[in-house]
C-alpha positions in Angstrom: -12.7 1.6 19.0 -11.1 4.3 21.2 -7.5 4.7 19.9 -6.0 6.0 23.1 -3.4 3.4 24.2 -4.2 1.0 21.3 -1.1 -0.6 19.6 -0.8 0.0 15.8 1.9 -1.6 13.6 2.5 0.0 10.3 4.7 -1.4 7.5 6.4 0.7 4.9 6.4 3.6 7.3 9.6 5.3 6.1 7.8 7.6 3.7 4.6 8.2 1.8 1.3 6.8 3.1 3.0 4.7 5.9 4.8 7.7 7.4 1.7 9.9 7.3 -0.5 7.2 8.8 1.9 6.6 11.6 1.9 10.3 12.5 -1.9 10.4 12.3 -2.3 7.4 14.6 0.1 8.8 17.1 -1.8 12.1 17.1 -4.9 10.2 17.8 -3.3 8.7 21.0 -2.3 5.3 19.7 1.0 3.6 20.5 2.8 3.1 17.2 5.3 0.6 15.8 6.8 1.5 12.5 8.6 -0.9 10.2 10.6 -0.4 7.0 14.1 -0.8 5.5 15.2 2.9 5.7 15.8 3.1 9.5 17.1 6.7 9.3 13.7 7.8 8.0 11.9 5.7 10.6 13.9 7.4 13.4 13.1 10.8 12.1 9.4 9.9 12.1 9.6 8.4 15.5 11.1 11.6 16.9 7.8 13.3 16.2 5.8 10.7 18.2 5.6 9.5 21.8 7.0 6.1 22.6 7.2 4.9 19.0 8.9 1.6 18.3 11.3 1.6 15.3 11.8 -1.8 13.6 14.3 -2.1 10.7 13.0 -4.8 8.4 13.0 -6.0 4.8 9.5 -7.2 4.3 10.5 -9.3 1.3 12.1 -11.7 3.9 9.4 -13.9 5.4 11.2 -14.2 8.7 11.4 -10.5 9.1 7.7 -10.1 8.1 6.9 -12.3 11.1 9.5 -10.7 13.3 8.0 -7.2 13.2 4.8 -8.5 14.9 6.7 -10.4 17.6 8.8 -7.3 18.3 5.7 -5.1 18.5 4.0 -7.5 21.0 7.2 -7.9 23.1 7.5 -4.1 23.4 3.9 -3.1 23.9 2.4 -6.3 25.2 -0.3 -6.5 22.5 -1.2 -5.6 18.9 -4.6 -4.1 18.0 -4.2 -2.9 14.5 -1.9 -4.0 11.6 -1.6 -1.8 8.6 -0.1 -3.7 5.7 1.2 -0.8 3.6 4.7 -1.7 2.5 5.1 -2.2 -1.3 7.7 -2.9 -3.8 7.4 -1.0 -7.1 9.2 -2.3 -10.1 8.9 -0.4 -13.4 9.5 -2.4 -16.5 8.1 -2.8 -20.0 5.8 -5.8 -20.1 8.0 -7.6 -22.7 11.0 -7.2 -20.4 9.4 -8.3 -17.1 11.5 -11.1 -15.6 10.2 -13.9 -13.3 12.4 -12.5 -10.6 10.7 -9.1 -10.9 7.4 -10.8 -10.2 8.8 -12.9 -7.3 10.3 -9.8 -5.6 7.0 -7.9 -6.0 4.9 -10.7 -4.6 7.2 -11.3 -1.7 6.7 -7.8 -0.4 3.2 -7.0 -1.7 1.5 -10.3 -1.0 3.6 -12.8 1.0 4.7 -10.2 3.7 1.1 -9.1 4.5 0.0 -12.8 4.6 2.8 -13.6 7.1 2.5 -10.5 9.2 -1.3 -11.0 9.4 -0.9 -14.7 10.3 1.3 -13.7 13.3 -0.8 -10.8 14.3 -4.0 -12.8 14.3 -2.6 -15.3 16.8 -2.3 -12.4 19.3 -5.5 -10.7 18.3 -7.6 -13.8 18.9 -6.2 -14.2 22.4 -7.0 -10.5 23.1 -10.6 -10.9 21.8 -10.2 -9.1 18.5 -8.2 -6.9 16.3 -8.2 -5.0 12.9 -6.2 -5.8 9.8 -6.0 -3.1 7.1 -4.5 -4.0 3.8 -3.6 -1.0 1.6 -4.3 -2.1 -2.0 -4.3 -0.4 -5.3 -7.3 0.3 -7.6 -4.7 0.7 -10.4 -4.8 -3.1 -11.2 -8.3 -2.6 -12.4 -7.1 -0.1 -15.0 -3.8 -1.9 -15.8 -1.1 0.7 -15.0 1.3 0.7 -17.9 4.9 -0.3 -17.1 4.0 -1.4 -13.6 3.1 -5.0 -14.3 4.8 -6.6 -11.3 3.2 -4.1 -9.0 -0.4 -4.3 -10.3 -0.2 -8.1 -10.5 0.8 -8.4 -6.9 -1.7 -5.9 -5.7 -4.5 -7.7 -7.6 -3.5 -10.8 -5.6 -3.5 -8.9 -2.4 -7.1 -7.9 -3.1 -8.1 -11.5 -3.7 -6.5 -12.6 -0.5 -8.0 -9.7 1.5 -11.5 -10.6 0.3 -11.0 -14.2 1.1 -10.1 -13.6 4.7 -12.9 -11.1 5.0 -15.3 -13.9 4.3 -13.5 -16.6 6.3 -13.0 -14.5 9.5 -16.4 -12.7 9.5 -17.9 -12.8 13.0 -14.6 -13.9 14.7 -13.7 -10.5 16.1 -11.0 -10.0 13.5 -12.0 -7.1 11.3 -10.4 -7.0 7.8 -10.5 -3.8 5.8 -9.3 -2.9 2.3 -8.1 0.6 1.6 -7.8 1.8 -2.0 -5.7 5.0 -2.3 -5.3 6.8 -5.5 -2.0 8.0 -7.0 0.0 9.2 -4.0 3.2 11.3 -3.8 6.1 9.5 -2.1 9.9 9.9 -1.9 10.4 6.2 -2.1 11.9 5.6 -5.6 10.6 3.0 -7.9 13.0 0.3 -9.0 13.6 0.9 -12.7 16.1 -0.2 -15.3 15.0 2.8 -17.4 16.3 5.5 -15.2 14.5 7.6 -12.6 10.8 7.5 -12.7 9.2 11.0 -12.1 6.1 11.3 -10.0 4.3 13.0 -12.9 5.1 10.1 -15.3 1.5 9.8 -16.4 0.4 13.5 -16.4 -0.4 14.9 -19.8 -2.3 18.2 -20.0 -3.8 17.2 -23.3 -5.6 14.1 -21.8 -9.3 14.2 -21.0 -10.5 15.4 -17.6 -10.9 11.9 -16.1 -7.4 10.9 -17.1 -5.9 14.1 -15.9 -7.5 13.8 -12.5 -6.8 10.0 -12.2 -3.0 10.5 -12.9 -2.4 13.5 -10.6 -0.5 12.4 -7.5 -1.9 13.6 -4.1 -0.1 14.2 -0.8 0.0 11.2 1.5 -1.4 13.3 4.4 -4.6 13.5 2.4 -5.4 9.9 3.1 -3.8 9.3 6.5 -6.8 10.5 8.5 -9.1 8.3 6.4 -7.2 5.2 7.6 -7.5 6.3 11.2 -11.2 6.8 10.8 -11.4 3.4 9.2 -10.3 1.9 12.6 -12.8 4.0 14.5 -15.6 3.1 12.1 -14.6 -0.1 10.4 -15.7 -0.7 6.8 -15.0 -3.5 4.3 -13.7 -1.3 1.5 -12.8 2.4 1.5 -11.7 4.5 -1.5 -9.5 7.5 -0.8 -11.9 9.7 -2.8 -14.9 9.8 -5.2 -12.6 9.9 -8.2 -11.0 6.6 -7.2 -14.4 5.0 -6.7 -15.6 6.3 -10.1 -12.4 5.1 -11.8 -12.8 1.6 -10.4 -16.4 1.5 -11.7 -15.3 2.9 -15.1 -12.6 0.2 -15.4 -15.4 -2.3 -16.0 -16.2 -0.5 -19.2 -13.6 -1.8 -21.6 -13.3 1.0 -24.0 -13.1 3.6 -21.3 -10.5 1.6 -19.3 -8.4 1.1 -22.4 -8.6 4.7 -23.4 -7.3 5.9 -20.1 -4.6 3.3 -19.8 -3.5 3.8 -23.5 -3.1 7.5 -22.8 -1.1 6.8 -19.7 1.2 4.4 -21.6 1.9 6.9 -24.4 2.7 9.6 -21.9 5.0 7.4 -19.8 6.9 6.1 -22.8 7.5 9.6 -24.0 8.8 10.8 -20.6 11.0 7.8 -20.1 12.2 7.6 -23.7 11.2 4.0 -24.3 9.3 2.1 -27.1 6.5 -0.4 -26.9 8.7 -3.4 -27.5 12.4 -4.2 -27.2 14.4 -3.8 -30.3 16.2 -7.1 -29.7 
């Protein structure tokens, strides 16, 4: 697909991966719509692009998840690529996770992509095709400590993505799954334990694999990969060799547990929390 003039809608574009991806698509000649809650950030990003559409939206609201597609089509006349990137991150000890934490995570991380995709596919089918890219997380295969709502919802996103890949094969609707590693972002996690630093899992005394796996990378490192994914579609793309190896190693129980256990100990120390509540 030649990206010049193609319309790309990106959710969660106010920072991190979404912002970097938006700029990369614009540089490649695409017409870009960006959606997120922090409209000031969106406007700053749009100022660096040509004819970008800014859409303020809370993706945890089903109506707004549908609205972003309709606004994109109304403005540009079509939609060729939808990048479902927005994510809610709630940090909590597993014994303190509330049903509401799970519901809020699932609304943004699963329901929103389902709704936005449903609306986008209606237009894509009339156009003769389109591309859905779901930004997942390989972290659910390891089991990221203190991030239970996030990893549970991302695991469900993977299940849904792979289901529609099978159902829609051969229809002209391409569905890709992108697995980034640990990415730097200025979007704060929601936490009742105080601010969550980006280096929450980094411990210089960990083994080589754990140190590399927990090192956050700049978002710009992965943006060009998502652009290339549209140019040369694939079913699944990892952001790097380490992420691919980590996903494979997660199937070996003692290695997976060793990595995750070390991450848990490091995170608890930095946040000053214990394993269980004292209540």
